[in-house]
N, C-alpha and C positions, 0 to 999 in steps of 0.2 A: 333398271336391272342390268347386271353385267351380261355381256354376250357369252355364248358357249363355244368359243373357238378352241380347237385342239392345241395344246401346248405340251411342252416337256417340263412343266413345273415340277420341282423336286423337293424332297425332304429326306434327310438322313434318318433311318429307322433301324431298329433291331430286326434281325431275321427271325428270332424266336417269338412266337405269339403268346407265350405264357404271360401271366398277369404282372409279375413283379418286375418292372422295367429298371429298377435301381439295383437289381441283383448283380453280384459279381460274376455270375456265369454268362451274362449276355454281353459278349464281346464282339461278335461279328455283326456287320451292318450292311445294308444295301439301300438303294435310293428308291423312295416311293413317290408316285405322282400325286398331285393334289386330288385327282379324282379317286385314287385308291384310298387316300386318307379320308375323303368325304364319305366314301362308302363304309369305311370302318366305323364311322359314328353311329350308323344305323343299328349295329349289333351292340348289345350291352357288354361293358368291359368290367372285369373284376380285378382292379389294380390292387397289388399286395400292400401290406402295411409298410414295407420298407420304402416303397415309392412315395407314399403319402408322408412318411417321416422325413424323407429328404426334401420334399416340397416344403413342409413346415420348417425344416432346418434352414433352407435357403431364405425363407421369409424372416425367420428369427435372426439370421446373419445380417440381412439388410437392416432390420430394426437395430441391431447392435452397432452397425456402421453409422446409421443416422444418429443414434444416441452419442456415439463418439464425437461427431462433429457439432452436436448441439449443446450437450450438457456443460462441458467445460467452458465453451464460448460464452454462455449466458452469465457466468459468474467469474469471468477472467479478472474483472476489477477487484473482486474480493480475494482471489488467489494472489494478486499482486500485493495486496495489503500484508499478507503473511511474509512476503519477501521485500518489505520496505518499498512497495509500490514500484518495483523495478520497471524501467522503460523497456525491458526485453519481453514483457509479459505477452505482447501480441504474438510472439513466436510460439507460444503454447498452442495456438490454433494454426498459425501460418506454416509451422514446421511440418505437421502431418499432411496438410493440404498440398504443400509443395511436393512432398513425397508422392501423394496421390497423382498429382498432375504429371510428374516425371515418369512414374512407373506404370501408369495405366496402359499406355500404348505398348510398352515393352511386355508387360504381363499378358496383354491380349495376344501378342504375337507368339510368346512362349507357349501359350495354350495349344498352338499348332504342333509343337514338337515335343512337349512334355505332357505327362498325364495330368489332366485337369483336377484329378482328385487331390494331388499334392499342391497344385496351385491354389486350390480352395482351402486347404487345411494348414499349410505351413505359415502363410502370412498371419492368420489369426494367432498362431502360437507365438510368432514374433511380437505381435501386438499385445499378447498377454504379458510377455516379459516387460514390454515398454510400459504398460499400465501399472504393473507392480512397481517399476522404478519411479513412476510419477507419484504413486501413492506414498512412497517412502522418501520422496525427494527432500533434501536438506538445503538445496540452493536452487535458484532460478535456472542455472545452466543444466543441472541434473534433471529438472522438470522438463525443460525443452528437449533434452536428449531422449528422455522417455517418450515424449509426445511424438518425436520423429519416428521412433520405432513403431508406435501405434499406427502411424500413417501408412505403414506398409500394407496393412490389411485393407485400407480404403482403395488400393489399386485393383482389388479383385471384384469391385462392385459389378462390372459388366459380366464377368464370368458367373458370379453367384446368381444374377438375375436371369441368365440364360438357362440355368439348370432345370427349372420346371418345364420349359419348352423342349428340352432335350429328352425328358423321361415321360411326358404326358402327351396324350393324343391332342389333336388340333383343337377340339371343342373345349377342352379344359384349360388351355393355356391362358386365356384371358382371365379366367377366374383365379388361377394361380398368381398371375401378375397383379391382379387386383388386390389379392390378399397381401402380396408383398408390399405394394404401395401403401395400402392402409396401415400395414405394420410399421412402415417407415414414418407415415404421418403421425401415428400414435406415439412412436418413439420420440418425435419432436416435442410432443406435449409432455411425455414422461420425463424426457431429458431436462426440460425447463423446470418442471415441478420438483423432481428429485434433486437437481442441483440446488434449487432454492432451499429445499428442506434440509439438505445436508449442510449447506453453508450457514443455515439458520441455527444449527445445533451449537456450534462453537466456532472460534476463529480458524480452526483447522478442519472443519467439517467437510470442506471441499475434497479432501483426500478420499472420502467414500465414493465420490464420482469415479475415481480411477479404480478403486476396488471393484465397483460394479462393472466397469468396462472389462476388467480382468476376468471376472466370472463369465461375462457374455462371450468374450473371445475364446476362452478355454472351452466353453461348451460347444461353440461352433467348430473349433478345431477337432475335438474328440468326435463330434457327430459326423463330420465329413470323413474322417479317417476310418470310422467304424462302419458307416452305412452307405457311403456314396461310391459307386463303382461305375463310372461313365463308360460307354462303349468306345472302343478304339475304331477310328475311321480309317478305311483302307485307301481313301482317295486323296490323302494329304500329299502335297508336293514334297519331294525329297531334295534337300539342299545340303551343301557343305556348311561346316560350322561358321566359316567366314561369311557365307551368304546369309546365315541366320542373324549373325551380329549386324551385318549391314542392313538387313531388313528391319532391325529394331531402331534404326536411325540414330546412332550414337552422337553424330555431330549435331543434329537438330536437338536431341535431348540436352546435350551440353549447353548449346546456345540458349535454349528455353530456360533451363534451370539457372544458368548464370545470370541471364537478364532479370528473371523473376526475383532471385535472391538479392541482387543489387538494388532493385527498385524497392523491394520490401524493406531492406536495411535502411535505405534513405528515408522512407516514410516513417519507420520506427524512430530513427534518430531525430527527425523533424518533430516527432510527437512529444518532445520534451528535453532530450539530451542536448541538442544543438538548434540554433535558429535556422530558418529556411535559407538564409543568406550564407551560412557557413559552408566551407568546402567539404565538410564531412557529409553534408546532405547533397550538395550540388554534384560532387564528383560521382558517387555511386548512382545517382539518379540519371545523370547524362550518359554514363557508360552503360547502365542498364537499358536505357531507351535505345542507344545505338545497337547493342547486342540484340534487342528485340527486333529492330529493323533488319539487321543482318539475318536473324532467324527467319523472318518472313520472306526475304529475298532468296535465301538458301532453299527453303522449302518449295518456293515457287519455281525457281530456275534450275537448281542443282539436283533435285530429286524427282524421279518419275512418280514417286509417292512417298509419303512420310508420316509425320505426326498428324498432319492435316491432310485428309484424303482429297486428292485433286478432283476426283470425279464429282464431288459434291458441287463443284463450281462450273461444271461443263454444260449444264442444261439450262442456262439462263440465270438471271439474278434472283428468282423467287425463292429457291431453296436456301442459298446462303443468307438472304435477308430474313427468312423465317428463323434460321438458326440464330442469327444475331438478335432477333427479337426475343427468342427464348432465352438467350444468354443475358440480355438486359433484364428480363423479367426475373430470372433466377438470381441475378446479381442483387437486384433491389430487394427481392423477398428474403434471400438469405441474410443480407446485411441488416434489414429491418428486424427480422425475427431473432437472429442469433447474436448479433454484435451491437448494432447501434441502439436499438430500443432499450435493452437492459441497462446499458451504460448511460443513456439519456435520462432514464427514470432516476438512476442513482445520482448522477452528477448535477442534474437540475434541482435536486433536493426534493423531488416528489415523493420518494420513498428510499429508505436506507436499509430496509430489511430484505435480504435476498429472497425469502419465501414470499413475502408480499409482492415483490417485483414479479416473481413468476406467476402469482395468482392474477395480478393485473393484466399480464399478457394473455391470459385465457380469453379476454374479451374479444380478441381477434383470432387466436389459435383455434378455439372451439368452432366458430363458424367456418373457418377454412376446412377443418377436419370433416365436419358434418356435410358441408356442401360437396366435398370430394367423394363421399359415399355414392350418391346417385350418379355423379359424373363418371365414376369408375365402374359401378356395377351395371348400370343400364346398358352401355355398349357391350360389356362382357356377357350379360345375359342374352342380348341380341345375337351375339356371335355364336353362343351355344345353340340357339334356335336355328340360326342360319346354317350352321354346320350340320345340325341334325337333319335339316330338310334339304341338304345338298344345294343351298343357295349361298352366293357370295356377294358381298356388297361392293366389290370392285370389279372392274373389267379384268378378264382373266390374265391379260398380258401384264397389267400392273400388279396383279396378285402374284404372278410368277416372280416378278422382280423382288417383291417383299419377302417371298419365301427364300430367295437367294440371300437377301440381306439378313434374314433371320439366321440362316446357317453361318453367314459371314461373321455376324456378331458373336455367335456361339463359338466359332472357331478362331476368332480374333484376327481375321484377315478380311476386313471390310472392303478394301480397295479392289481386290481381285474379283469379288462377287459383284460389286457395283459395276466394274468395268465390263464384266461379262454380259450384263443385260442392259447397260446404259443406252446403247444405240437403239436396240429394238424396242425398249420400253419408254424412251424419252417422249415419244408422241403421246402415249397414254398419260404419262405424268404431267406433261405440259398442257394437254388438252383440257377443255372445260366440260366435256360430256360425261366424265365419270363421276360417281357419287363421292361424297365426303368420306375420308378414311375413318371408319368406325369399327373396324374388325379387330380381332385379337392380334393379328399380325401387325395391323396398323398401329395399335396401341403399343405393341412391343417395339416396333421400329422407332416410334417417337420417344419412348422411355429410354431405350438403349442408347440412342444418340445423345439425349440430354445428359444421361449419366456419364458418358464419355467426355462431354463438354464441361460438366459441372465442376470438376476440379479446378479448372481455370477460373470459372465464375467465383467459386468460393475463395480461391487464393487471393484475388484482388478485392473482392467485396469486403473481406475482413479489414482491409486497410482503409476503407471508408471510416471505420471506427477508429483507426489510428489517427486520422485527420481530426475526427471529433474529439479524440483524447487530447490532441495537441491544443485544440481551441478551448476546451472546457477545463483544462488543468488536471492535476493528478487526482486519481480516484480516491486516494487516501486522504486528500484534503479537499473534498468536494465542497463547493460553496452552498450556503443557504440563500435562497432567493425569495423575495417577496414582491410580486409584480404589482401589487396595489399600493406600495409604499409612496410612490411619487405623487399620488393624488390625495394622500391623507393630509389633513390640516391639523397642526398642533394647537393646543390651547394657548392663549396669550400669556406672556411672561411679564417680568418686572419691567418698568420703564427704563429704557437704555440710557437716558440722559444722566440719571443718578449714578449709574455704574461708571460711565465714561468720565464724569466729573470727578469722582473719587480717585480713579486711577491717575488722572492728570495731576493730582496732589502728591502722589508718591515721588520721593526723590529719585531722580534718574529715569523717570518714565519717558519713553519715546516709542512710537510704533516700530516694530521690528521689520526687517526687509521681506519683501515678496520677491522671490528669485525665480526668473524664467529658466526653463530647462529645454532649450530648443532641440538639442540632440536627442533627448528622450522622446520628445514630441514627434520628431521625424521618424524615429525607430518604430513608434507605436502607430504612426499614420494619423495623428490627430492634429488639430490646429495649434494647440498650445498646452503646456504643462507648467504649473507654478507650484512652488513649495514655500511655505511660511517658515522662515529660518529663525529658530528660537534659541540660539546658543547664548544670547545675552539679553535677558529680560529683567530689568531692574536689579542687575547685579548677580543673578543666578541663571544657570544655563537651562531654563525650562519655562514654558508658558504657565506652569503650575501656580506661580506666584499671583497671577491674575485672579484665579479662583480663591486661593488661600487668603489673599489680602481682603477681597470683598466679603468673603464668608466670615473672616475674623472681625472685620469692621462692623458688620451687621450684628454679630453675636455680642460683641463688646459694648456697642452703643445701646443695645437692648438691655444688657445687664446694668449699665451705668445710667440708663435713662437719658441718653444724649440724642439730639436730633441728627438726621442723616446728612445734613449739610454742615456738620461741625468740622472744625479744623483738627488735624491729627494731634496737635499739641494738647487739645482739650482732653483727649483720652488719657495721656500720660498724667496730666494733672488730676483727673478724677480717680485714676487708679491708685494714687498715693494714699487715699483714705479708704479705698475699697480694693485691696490687692487682687489681681487676677493672674492665674497661671494658665497658659495655653497648653493643651495636651493634644498630641496627635500620634498616630501610628503611620509608618511609612515603609515603602519598599525602596525609597530613594529620594526622588525629587520633591514630593509633596512635603515631607518632613523638613527638608532644607528650606523650602519656601515658607513654611509656617515659622521656622526659626528666624528667617530674615524679617518677616513681618513683625514678629515679636520684638526684634531689636529696633525696628523703625518706630514702633508704638511704645517702646519702653516697658514691655511686659515680660514676665518670666515665661520660659518655655521648657517643656519636658517632652521628649520624643521617644516613643517605644519602637524598637526595631527588632526584626527577627534575627536569630542568632547566626544565620547563614549570610547575613549582609556583609559585603566586602569591607575589611577594615578601613580602606581608603575612603569609602563612602561614609562610614561612621565618623571619620575624622572631619570630613567636609561639613557634616551636619553640626558637629560639636563646635567647629570654627565659627559658626554663626551665633554662638553664645548659648546654645541649648544644652540641657542636661539629657544624657542618653540613658535609657533603660533597655538592656538587651534581654529579649524574651526567648526562652526555649521554644522553638516551633517556627511556623511559617508566618506569612503576612497576616492571614486571618486570625491567628493566635495573638499576634501583636495588637490587632484592632480590638479584640475582646479585652486584652489587658489594659489598653488605653481607656476603653469605656468603663471598666471597673474602677480605674483610678479616678476618673472624672465624677463618678457617682459617690465616691467615699470622701472626696475632698471638697469643701464648700467653695474654695477659691478657684477651682478648676473648670475650664470650659473645653470640651472636646471639639476640635476643629478637624473634621474628617470628611473626605469626599465620598466615603462609602455610607449610603443610607441603609437603615434597617428599621424594623418596627420600633416605633417610639423615638426614633432619631432621624428626622427628615428635613427639618427647616434649614439647618446649616449646610448640609449637602446641596440643597437646592440653591442656596445663596452662592455657594462655590461655583455651581454650574452657571449661574448668571454672570459671575465674574469672567468666565471663559469667553463669553460672547463678545467682549471687547476685541479679541483677536479676530473674530469673524467680521466685525464691522470694519476693522482696519483693512482686512483683505478685500472687502467689497470696494472700499475707497481707493485701494491701490491698483486694482485691475484696470488695464487700459480699456477704452471704450469698445474696441473690437471684440474683447473677450469679457465683457461685463456680466454676461449671463452664463456662468459655468454649467456644464452638463453633468459632470461627475465630481464628487468630493470623496476623498479617502480619509478616514479618521482612525487613529489607533485606539485600542480598547484595553484598559486595565480593569477597573471596576465599572467603567462605562460612563463616567461623569462627563468627560470631554465629548464623547460621542453624543451624549444627551444634549449638550450645548449645541452641537452641530445640527442635530435634529430640530431642536427648539427654534434655532435661527432660520434654517432653510425650509422648514415646513410651516413657518408662521405665515399668516395672510399678507404681511408686509414684506416678505422676502422678495428680492429682485428676481429670483428664479427658483425653480423647484428641481434641483439636480438629483440624480441618483446618488445615494449615500452608501458607500461601501465601508464596512468596518473591518479592521485587520487586527488579528491577534496572533501571538506565537502559538503553535499547535501544542506546546507544552503547558499552556494555561488558557485554553480557549473556553472560558466560562460563558461568554455571550453566545458563541456559536452553539455550544451544547444546550443552552437554555432555549434558543430559538428553535432548535430541532425538537426539543422536548415539549415546547409550548408553554413552559412555565420555568421560573428561575430554578436552576440547579447549581450546586457547587461541584467543582472538579478538583481532583488531586493535581497539584502543579509539580513541575520539575524545573530544574535549572534552565535558564535561557539567557542568551546574551542581551535580550531585550528586557533588562532587569526591571525597569519601571512598569512593565506590563505583566509581571509575574503575579497575577491575582486570580483567585479561584472562585470568587463569588461576585455576581452582578449587583450593583447598587439597587435597592428596592425602588427608589424614586426614579431611577433611570429606566428601569425595566419596561413600564408601560409605553413610554415614548419610543424606545428602541424596538420593541416588538412590532409597533405599528409603522414606524417611520424608516427603518433600515431597509434599503433596497437589496443589499447583498452583504453577507458576512463570510469572510474567508479566513482560513488559518494559514499563517505564513511559515515557510521554512526555506531558507536560502541555501542554495548550493547542493552539490552532490557529495555525500559523506565520504566517497572514495576518490574524489577528483584530484586532491592535492593542488587545488587552485591557489595561486598567489594573487592577493588583492590587497592594495593599500598597505603593503609591507607585512602582511600576515599570510601564513600558510594555513589553508582550511582543509579539513578532512578528519576522519575518524582516527584518533590516536595521535593527532598532530602535536597536541600538548602533552598527552599522557601515553607514552612519553618519547615519541619519535624525535621531538625537538631536543630533548636532553641527550638521547642516544647519538644524534647527529653531532652535537657539540663535543661529546666524548670521543667520537671517532675522528673528528677533525683534530682534536688534541693529539691523538696518536700520530697522525701524519706530520704535525708540526714539530713534535719532539723526537721523531724517529732518528734524525741525524744529528741530535744535539750532543751526543757523547756523554749521556748522563751516567753517573755511577750506580744509580738505582734503576729499578724496573718500573715501567708504567704499564699496568695491566688493565685491559678492558674486559669486563665480564658482561656479556649479553645473556641475561637469565630470563626464564619464563615463570608464569604461575604466581607472581607476587600477590595477586589479588585473591588467591584461593589458599593454597597450601604452601607456597614458596618452595616448591620442589627444586627449582633451578638453583637458588642460593644455598639451600640445604645440601644439595649434592656437590656444589662447588666447594663448600667448606668441609664437607665430609671427605672429599678427595684430597684435602690437605693444602689447598690454596690459601695463602695468607698474605698480609701486607702490613705495612707500618701505619697506614692511614687509608681512609676510603671516603669517596664522595658519591652519594647516590643522587643521580641527576633527575629526580622527580620535579615536576613543574611547581616551583615555589615563588614565582614572581620575582626572582633574583634576591629573595630573602634567604637567610640561612636558618634552617630549622635545627635546633639543638635538642629537642625533646618531643616525644609524642606518647600517647597512651598505648597500652596493649589491649588485648581482648581475651575473653574466655567464652567458649560455647558450652552450654549445659542443656541436657534434655530431661524433661520432666514427664513421666508417664502418670497420668491420673487414671486410676483403675476403677472400673465398674464391674457389672455382671451382665453378660450377654443373655438376651432372651428375646422372644418374639414381641413385637410391639403391642400385641393384645394381652400380654401378661405382665402388667406393671408390678404385680405382687412378687414376681421372680426377678425382674430386671432392675439394674442400677445404672443410671445414665452417666457415663464417664464424662461426656462433653459438658453436661450441666454442672457437674462437680468441678470441672476445669475452670468454669467461670469464676468460682470463688478465688482461685489462684490468680487469674488474670486481673481481677479487681485489686487484690492485695499487691500484686507486682506493680501495677500502675501507681498505687499510693507510695510504694517504696521508691519508684523512679522519681517521683516528685520530691520525696524527702532527700534523695541524693542531690538533686539540683539546688535545694535550699540549704543543704548542710555544709560541713567544712569543705574547703576547697584547697587543692594543691596550689602553692604560690605561683607556679608557672602554667600548669595544665588545667587548672580549674577543677570542677567537680567530676566525679565519675558518672557514668550513665548505664542504664539497663533497660532492655526492652524485649518483648516477645516478637520473634521474627517469623516463625513457622508454626502452624497448628495443623494437626492431622488427626482424624478420628472417624469412626463409623464405617460401616460396610454397605448398608442399604437403608432405605427409608423406613422399612417396617421392622427394624430390629433395634434393641437397646445396645448402644456401643459398649464394648468391654474395655476399651482403652482410648484415651485421648492423649496424644504426644505433643508437647509444646517445646519448641527450641527457643532458648533464651540466650541473648548475647549481653555480656557485661563488658563495657569499655573500662579498662582497669588503670589505676594509678600506681606509681612506684610502691612496692611493698605488697601489692595484691597478687595472689597466685590463683591457680585453678582450685586449690584446696580451700582457700579463704572464700572464693566466690561460691563454691559448692556449699560451704557452711552457711553463707549468707542466704542463699536460696532455700536451703533446708530449714532455716529458722522461720522463714515465711510459711513453708509447708507445715511445719510442726504447729505453728500458731493456728493455722486453719484446721488441722486435724483435731486440735483440742476443743474446737468450738462447733465443727460441722460433723454431724453423725455420718458414719460410713465413708469418710474421706480417707482414701488410701492412695499411696503414690510410690513410685520408684524414681530415683534421681541419679544421674551420672554426668560427669564432665567429659566431653567428647574431643575438645581441641582447645588449645590456648597458645597465645603468643605474648611474650613479655613486653614491657614498656621499653622505650629508648630514652636515654638521657646522657648528655655530656655536659660538663661544666661550661657555662658561657665564656669563662676566662681561660679555658684550656688552650694550650699553645697552638694546636692545630686549628681550633676555631678562630683564634686571633689571626693566624696566618691566612686562612681562607678569607676573612673579612678584609684583611689588608689588600689582597689581590683583587677582590671584587671591586673595591674602591678604586684601585689602580686602573682596572679595565673599563669601568663604567663612569668614573668621575663622581660617583655618589656612594655614600656609605650604606651598605646593606643592613637591614634590620635583623636583629637576632630574635626569632620568634619560635613559638611552639606550633606543631602541626596537629590538625584535627583528625588526621588519618594515620593508619599504621603503615610502616615501610619495612623493607629488608634491613634497614639500619639496626633494628633491634637484634636480628640474628648476627650481624657483623660485630656489633658491640659486645654481644655475649662471648665472643671469641677474644675479647681484649683488644680489638682493633678500634682506635679512635675514628669516629665517623661523623659526617654531617650530611644533611639533605640540602642540596642547592641546585636549582635549575632555572630555566627561562620563564618568561611571562607567557601566559596563555589563559584561555577560558574555555568553558564548555566540556569539562571532563565528564564522560559518561552521558553527555547530552547530545542532541541532534545536530547542533552546530558547534564544532570544536575548532579552535585555531591556536597557533603559536606565533608569537612575534619574532620575525626573522632577525631583526636587529638585536633582540634579546638573545637569540640563539648564538649569534656571533659574539655578543658580549660574554656569554657563559663560556664559549669556546676559548676566548681570550683569557678569561679568569682561570680556567682549568689548565691552560697551557703555561701561563706564568707560575701558577701554583706548583705544577709538576716540575718545571725547571728549577724553581727555588727549593722544593722539598727534596728532590733527587740529585741535586748538583754535587 
């Protein structure tokens, strides 16, 4: 037990003894001794409702502050997805924590000179504004700015925690603090779960996190303003304004904030924007560390006291070491709970749903919470009993010091209070005779100090997740992992000697090169990296011919009843009496390979290609002697068309690497053909690297990856490396299938990896890929806003569409400025061409005109002389609204709209098969937007469908409206109760100039002069402002540089082509305006 020596232990208390200690009328204070406080516990106290309301409000505010730090941090990876996975996403959490770390000491000191009522209420108001900004953020920078405002309220944690101790008697303080800490612990769980639930709703559901924060902070602010009336203390030291500023340690704060910001910036940049060796990472990291050292020396030598209280380190090493241990514990716990664990679960592929991630974390959050209850309440209850019986668990001298610390924390001036008692109490603190700290004041002392230290802990712990982010790659492109794949054994395949013997018979066959890449190996820190260089394989630039040739050979010999060791000439001889046509669909290389095999074997070939295939690729396939069939739609549509053709023609054999139900033998033979490449690789590896540890394989439909798995997972394989598959994230069908656990088709978009633009995994490849792939990743190269120049190309969003053309036009202005031309050269930089063309419309409306015009859209240096127009119409299919329980009254407009959609689809197919414009081909029509219904339990009264018609010359808004209305009238004549409204909402005319127009000819002449080659005169698949210009009688053409990736994730423009276009435009202007 503690000894009963007399002391002057003190506590600040109201002079009025009435019950409600939070009342605004209690302003005068005096100092009570501990013995007076202990005696006070013996008599019952009737505390007023305002006191308990403020206690609850302080606990609620702590819960709100914990929710602020936990909720957004747990789903920051999902927030980054809404902003294209921005590398700045870590600052959503680091920003407010940096504010907390910087402002906490300052706010604590300001509580000495300002009314704590406003220090407790104004920061939550600022945080409310910040949370609203975050909830409505339209950019990552806006979100970070709002988060920084939210961080202002975190600096008041110490003040808010001291409020119960200010207005409650001694015996109830531990209970109040216990309630506060359990509220904070529950907020940690609520924050995780609500963040997961909100993000689970939809891609922008995370915004509800910040709306919830806004509600919490506004409630806290209003509550403190209305009900918290702290007493004013009469014993505060009076200082001048300069002294108050100096007491807030502005130099130390600047050094700390500057060092922290620079270190955090370096870690964020290292997390994906720049490599660790780059100056962007090294410079801020080194400068930040130097400033941190300067901060430490300054606080140690130049300040009698500062952000770090010196007195903590004057009584031996035990106390600072304990603080450091608490810091490490807080660092690890905060990182594990709020930052690393959710991102680890997400990026390792264990779970992709934010709600399920949050639920998984309950496995350790709930035990932590429930174990904290007895740890918090048992000492608190003991404190009540001890206080009530006038017993104290500490020696009185130590108890006195803790009371002083209590007041100091409450008043924000810890150094003065500790210094006052440090000498007299040091023996008690350092001695081993006193009991363990388990009192209310002891708990408060520990919690208050940890909370003042925690901002620094949180600030740096979050960057552990930044390092993890750097190692694990972007959250938006998280890999799929299969840890059991390396030990899986594939079933045996076909004998390799037959495959190799066949390939050696092909004219021009030779093993391709295995190229070492020592610089990349050095950068990655691995022993060696090799790439199989397939730019010339039997006359075509792809390994595809290995599979196409063996698959074709097996299929044809089976059809002609020839042995597998027959000569190639035997196939051509047998086919004379039994004609065979090879049919295939392709996104590029496979079709060209089949065409080449057909020419080698003397067989006819027909290749089906999607309509968006580049014309140059189509010409290369046709150059092999194949007949082309262009199919409206994507690659999968082309495959279906090829299959249909092979089933209706007795001479046709489908040679396709995509397997599906009923078609699996030939795809498997194609896969067997690819294994020749892998055996070549094994033979070419030097002895020191004969057993590769990792193999990377591209994925289209998965056939080549299937060959890799079959080879390296076979019992006879020289090694069992980890196999990683790579897909463009615009066509990641394997990645999506592996995550779903079954084959799924995905909607693809344009990618510069054209041969991989496939949306469905081969059914024969799927079982092997599911079992044998170690990791599947989705690839995206570069930063869309970087403007990086690589291999003569400028990469970045809008590089081709149409910054390259704009740059060429502006260069032309500079070059012709001093040429003394008789005419004017006008540059018009207009906006909105892809929506309503308000820029060009206003330009023409203002009276600007010219004798000719060039629109520098990216045309690949071709000259576009015509393109289609378009008309938008809206169709309202009408129903009758009623409750879902009254089908007798309701008429379902959405169901009725289905009749129209079916007929519209039929009409679209008729357009593709019907008469074609000699230059522009057929028109097209499609439904682009559908809207209808108000709630699940009501019959919808209206369903609105937006339809776009791509028009040909002679078609207008009126003709298109009549065309759609004819469809609607036909439905109304056959379907009861079918009613509709129809209106044309917007239209643009077609563009056409005669190919032999003088301006077209002049443009072609100058393109040939600038590039050395004659530009093709072509039609464009898209609409441009040329239509508006030509309507004003101005001759115009579309001509611009080469580029790829328009509206895609990887966009580039050829810089040599930009220069060529600039040369063309310059010579054209000089000639036209001379």
